[in-house]
N, C-alpha and C positions, 0 to 999 in steps of 0.2 A: 198502772203498769209496773210490775216489779223491775228493779234495776239490778242487773248482774254485775259481777266484779269488773268485766271488761268495759261495760257501759259507764260505770262509775269513773274509771280512769279517763275515759274520753271526755266526760264533763269537766272533771278537774283540770285536765290539760287545756281545754278551751278557755276555762275561766282564767287560768294563769296567763294565757296568751294575750287576753284583753288588757291586762294590767302590767305586762312586762315593760321594763324601761328600754329594752333594746328592740329594734324593728323586727316585724314578723317576717319570716322566710317561709315561702310557700314552695314546696317541692313539685316540679313539673314532671309529667311522664314523658313529654316531648319537648325538645329543646329547639326554639325557633331560630337560634343563631348557629345551629348546625353541628354541635358536638354529639358524639354517640351516646354519652352518658347524660342523664337529666341534670339540669342545674337548678339550684335554688333561685328564687326571685324575691326581690325587695321592692315593695311599692315605694316610689320616690317620695310620696307625700308624708310617709312615716319618718323621713329624714329631713322634713321641712322644705321640700322643693315642690312648688305649687304651679299648676298650669295658669296661663293667662295673667300672671302678675305683671304689673306695669313696670316695676323696677328691674334693674340688672341683678340677676340671681347667681352671678358667677361664683360667689363665696359659698353659698349653700350647694350649688351644683358640684363644686370641687370636693366639699366635704362628703356629699352623698356618693360620688364616684369612689373616693378613697375608702369609705365604710363598706360598700358593696364589694369592691375588689378584694379587700381584706377578708371578707366572708366567702370569697369565691362564688359570689352570687351575681345574678343579672340585675341591673338597676332598671326597673320597669317605669317608663314614663307614660302618664295618662295623655289622652288626646288634648290638644291645645298648644300654645306657644310658650317658649322659655327664652328669655333674653340672657345671653352669656357669651363669654369669650375667653381665650387664653387658658383653656382647660387642659390640664395635663393628666394623661392616662397612665397609671402604674400597671404593672403586670397583672393579668387577669381581669382587667377592667372590661366590663360588658354592659352595653347600654342598648335597650330595645324599646321601641315605641310601637304605635298602631300605624301601619303603612298609610300614608296619605293624610294623616290626622295629627301627628306629633311633630312639631316644628321647633327646632332650635334656631333662634335668630341671633346672628352675631352682634355682640354689643360693643366690640372693639378689641384691640390687640393684634398682634402679627399673625394670628391664626385662630381658628375656633377650637380645634382639638389637636393635641400633639402628644408625641411620646418618643423617648430615646432610650433604647435598650429594654423595652418592655415586651415580653412575650405574651401570647394568648389574649390578645385584644380582640373583642368582638363588637361590631356595631350592626344593628338591623332595624328596619322599619322606621327610619327617621327621615324627616325633611330637614336638610342642613342648609340653612340660608345665610349666604355670606353678606347679604344686605348691601352688595356692590362696594363694600369698604376695600379700598386699595390695599394690597399686601406687598411687602418688600421682597426683592430678589426673586428667587424661585419658590417662595413660600406657597404652600397649598392651604386651602381652607381646612383640609385634613392633612397633617404633616407628620409622618412617622419615619423613624430611622432606627436601624440596627435591631430589628426584631424578628421573631419567628412566630409562625402560626397566627398571623394577622388574618382577620376575616371582616371585610366590609360588604355587606349583602343587603339587597332590596331597599336601598336608601335613594332619596332624591337629593342631589347636591346641586344647588342653584345659586346663581348671583355671586359666584366666586370672584373676588377682586383680583386674583392672579390665577394660580392653578387650582383646579378642583381638589385633586388628590396629588400630594407629592410623597414619594417613597424612596428612601435611601437604604440600600442593603437590607431589603425586606424579603422574607419568605412568607408566602401565604397566598390569599386570593382576594380579588375584587370582582364580585359577581352580581349580575342582575340589578345594577344601579342605573339611574338616569342622571346625567351630568351636563351642565353647562358652565362655562368658565370664560373669564376675560382673556386668559392666555392659553394654557393647555388644560384638557380635561383630566388626563392622568399623566403624570411624569414620574417614571421610574429611573433611578440611577443605581447601578451596581447590584442589581437583584441577585437573589440566591434561591431559586425555586418559587417563581411567582406565576400565578395564573390570572389573567385578565379575560373574563368570559362573560358573554350574554348581557353586556352593558349597552345602554343607549346614550350616545353623545349627540346632542342636538345643539349646535351652535358653540363654537369655541374661536377665540380671537386669533390664535396663531398655530394651534395644533390639537389633534384629537388625542391619540395615545402615543406617547414617547417612551421608547425603551433605549436608554443610553447607558454607557459605561464611561467612567473617568479615564480608563485605559483599555485598550483592546483586550478581550478575553471572553471566556465561557460565560454565558448568561443563561440561556435556556428558557427564557420566558415564553409562556404560551399566550398568544393573543388570538382568541377564537370566538367566533359566533357573536361578534358585536355589531351593532348598528351604528354607523357614524355618518353624520350629515352636517352640511353647511359649515365647513371649516374655512375661516378667512385667513388673510395674511396681513394683519394690521401692522406688523413690525417691518414689512418690506423685505428687501433682499432678493436673491436669485433662486430660492428654493430651500433656504434653511428653515423657513416657516411656511405655514399654509398647507401642511401635509396631514391626511387623516391618520396615518400610521407611519411613524419615523423610528427606524432602528439604527442606532449610531454606536459603532465600536463593540456592539453586543453580538457575540457568536452563538450559533446553535439555537436561534429564535425561530419559532414556528408561528406564521400568521395564516390562519385557516378559517374559511367559512364566514368571513365578515361581509356585511353589506355596507357599501360605501357609496355616498352620493354627494356631489357638489363640494369638492375641495378645490382651493384656489391653486394648488400645485398637484401634489401626487396623492394617489390612493394609498400606496405602500412605497416608501422610500428607504432602501437599505444603503447606508453610507459606512464603508469600512466594516461591513458586517459579514463575516464568513459563515458558511454553511446555513445560510438563511433560506428558509422554505416559505414560499408565498403560494398557497395552494387553495383553490376552490373559492376564491373571493369573487363577488359581483360588484363591479365598479362602474359608475356613470357620472358624466358631468365633471370631468377633471380638467383643469387649466393647462397642465403641462404634461410631463411623462406619468402615465397611470401607474406602472409597476417598474421600480427602479432598482438596479444593483449598480452602485457606482464607487469609484475611488478604490482604495486598497483592500479589496476583498478577495478571498480565495474560496469559491464554492457558493453557488446559488441555484435553487430549483424554483422555477416560476412555471406552474403547471395548472391546467384545468380552471383558469380564471375566465371571467367575462369582463370585457372592457367595451363600453358603449359610450364614445364621446371623450376624446382627449387630443393633445397635440401629438403625442406618440403613445403607442400602446404599451410596449415593453422595451426597456433599454438596459443592456448589460454592457457597461462602458468603462472608460478610464484605464485601458491597458497601460497607458503611459504612466499610471500611478500604481500599477500592479494589479489592477482589477482583471480577474480571469476565472475561468472554470465554472461552467453553468450548463443547465439543461432548461430549455424553454420548450414546453410540450403541451399540446392539447388545449391551447388558449383560443377563445373566440374574441376577435378584435374587429370593431366596426365603427363606422361614422367618425372618422378622425377629422381634425380641423387643421388648416394650414396657417396657424398662428400660435404664438406663445405669450405668456403673461408679461406685463411690463417688469423691467428689471433683469430679464435673462439676456444672455449673450445673443446679439442679433445674428451671429453666425451659426448658432445652434439650429438643428433641423426641426421641422414640424411636418405634420401630414404623413407620418411614417408609422407603419404598423409595428414592426419589431426591428430593433437595431442591436447588433452584437459585435464584439471585437475579437475575443481570444478564447480558445480552448472550449468551444461551446457547440452543443448539438441543438438544432432548431427543427423539431419534427412535429407533424400532426397538427399544426395550428391552421386556423382559418382566419384570413384577413380580408375584410370587405370594406370598400369605399375608403381607400387611402388616397388623399389628393396628391401625394408625392410618390412615395415608395411603399410597397408592400413589405419587403424584408430587406434590410441593408446590412451588409457584412463589411466591417472595417472602416477606418477613417485614416487616409493617407497610408503610411507605413504600419499603422497599428491594426494589423490583421494577422492572426495565427490560428491555424487548425480549427477551422469552423466547417461544420456539416449542416447543410440545409436540405432537408429531404421530406417528401410526403406531405408537403403543406399545400393548401388551397388558397389562392390569392385572386381576388375578384376586384376589378374596377380601380386599379391604380395607374398613375402615369407610367411608373416603371415597376414591373412585377418584383424583380429581384435586382438589387444593385450590389456590386462587389468591388472593393478597392483593388485597382491595378497600378497604384502609384509605386514608384521605386521603393523597394524594401518591403512591400506587403507580402505576407505569408500565404500559406495554402488554404484553399477552400474547395469543398465538394458541393456541388449543386446538382441534385439528382431527384428525378421521379416526383417533381412538383407539378401541380396543375395550375396554370396561369391563364386566367380568363379575362378578356376585355382590357388588356394593357394598352393605354392610350398612346404611349411613345415606343416603349421597348418592353419585351418580356424579361430579358436579362441584359443588363448593361454593366460595362466597367467604368469605374469612377476614379478620378483623381480629386480627392477631397469632395467638394460638392459639385464638380464639373463632369458631365458625361464625356467620355473620350473614345468610346467604341460604338459600333453598330450593335445590332441585336445579337448577342452571344448565344442565344438559343438556336440561331440559324447558322451562323458561321463565324469564323475569326477567333474562336477560343483557343485554338491550337497554338497560337503564338504566345500564350501565357502558360508557361509550363507549370506554374503553381496551382492552376485551376483545373478542376475536373468537372465538366458539365455534360450531362447526358440523361436520357430517359424522361425529360420533361415534356409535358403535354401542354401546348399553347394553342389557344383558340380565341 
C-alpha cells in the first residue's frame, strides 16, 4: 500500500514517541476531572510509579506528581494499590484513578495529600485509605489550605485517622465522594466559595460536615444533596460534637436537600450562624434537637424539612445571647421522644415539636406525636414578637405553650388546628411550669401581650 506524506509523518511521530526520554502525554477529548478543556494525561508507570508494589513509593509518587503538574497534565494511576504518605500537591496537580480499583494506602506522615497556596488541584476516581493511622490536631487525610478551584470528585475516603478532608480558606467543590473518618468527614474553616454536594458520609466519630469560621462573617458555603448517616459523639460534651451538619460562625450558608439519618445530636446545628437556610432536608433518628439555630445569630430560615424522631424537631433559641429573627415554615415533624442524650442540661426540654423565642414567624407546619409540647414560644422573659399561625398540631400534651412569665413579650397565636391535646390546647408557662388554664377557651384577656383567636380545637 503506498504511503502518502501525511501517513509518513504519523509513522515517524509514533516511532519517536516510543524512544523519547520524557513521558508520553495522551490528549483526551473528555476530561474526567471536570474541566471544560481537555487535559493531557501521563501514565504513572512511565514515571516509575507501579501498582501493587510492596514498598513505600512516596518518593516516586512525589516526583510523578511534580512532573505531571509542571506539564499541566493528569497523572493517571492504573488499578491496584500504592503505598505513600505526606505527598505535597503543587498548583495544577491532578491525579485520576479507576473508580473502585485504584487505592492509595497511607504509609505514614501527618497527612496523605496536602497543599498550601496551590490552585487548580484535581482528584478523581481514587480510594484514599488512611489505614487508621492517627492524625494530629485537626489534620485531614486530605488537607488543603488557601487555594482556589479545588475539586475532589468521585473518590472514596476511608479509614481516616482524624478528619477525612480538612479545608482552610478554600474555594472549590467536594462532590460525589464517599467518606468515613474517626473525627469529622469534612471540616471546612474560613471557606470562600465552597460547594459540598452529593457526598455520602457513613460513619464519623464526631461530626459529618462542619462549616466553621475563625471569626463570624460571610461564608456562603453550599451543603446540598448529601447523604449523612451514623454520626457518633465520641468526644462527649453537650452538643459540640455528634452533629451531621454543623455551621459555626459562618453566615449565608445554605443547607438543602440532604438525607440525614442517625446522628447522636443534631441533623443541622447552626451556632452563631446568621442568614442560615435549612431547606428541604429529610432527617430521622436524631438524639437531640434535629434542626437548630442557637446563640448569637440574626436570621434563619428553616423550611420544608421532614423530621421523624428527635427530642426536639426545631429550636430557634438563645435570645439571651442575641439569637433572633427566623422563619419556621412548612416542616413536617413527628414521633418525638421525651429524653435527651447524656451530657445535656437536665433542665432543657424534650418531646417538643418546635421551640422559638424572638422575632419569628411559625407558619404552616405539621407536628404529630409530641410527648410534651407541639409548639413552644419563649422561655421566661425571653419572648418577643412571635407569630404562630396556620399550623396543625396532633397528639401533644400541650398543643401550644407560650411564656407568660414577667417580662415576656408579645405573641400572636391564630388560626391553628389543634387535635387531641391531652392536657391543654394552648397554655401559659412560667419557664417549664404551666400556670394557666386552657387559653384557647378563656382567660387570655388578662395577658395584654397575647393575641389568641381563630384556633380550631378538637
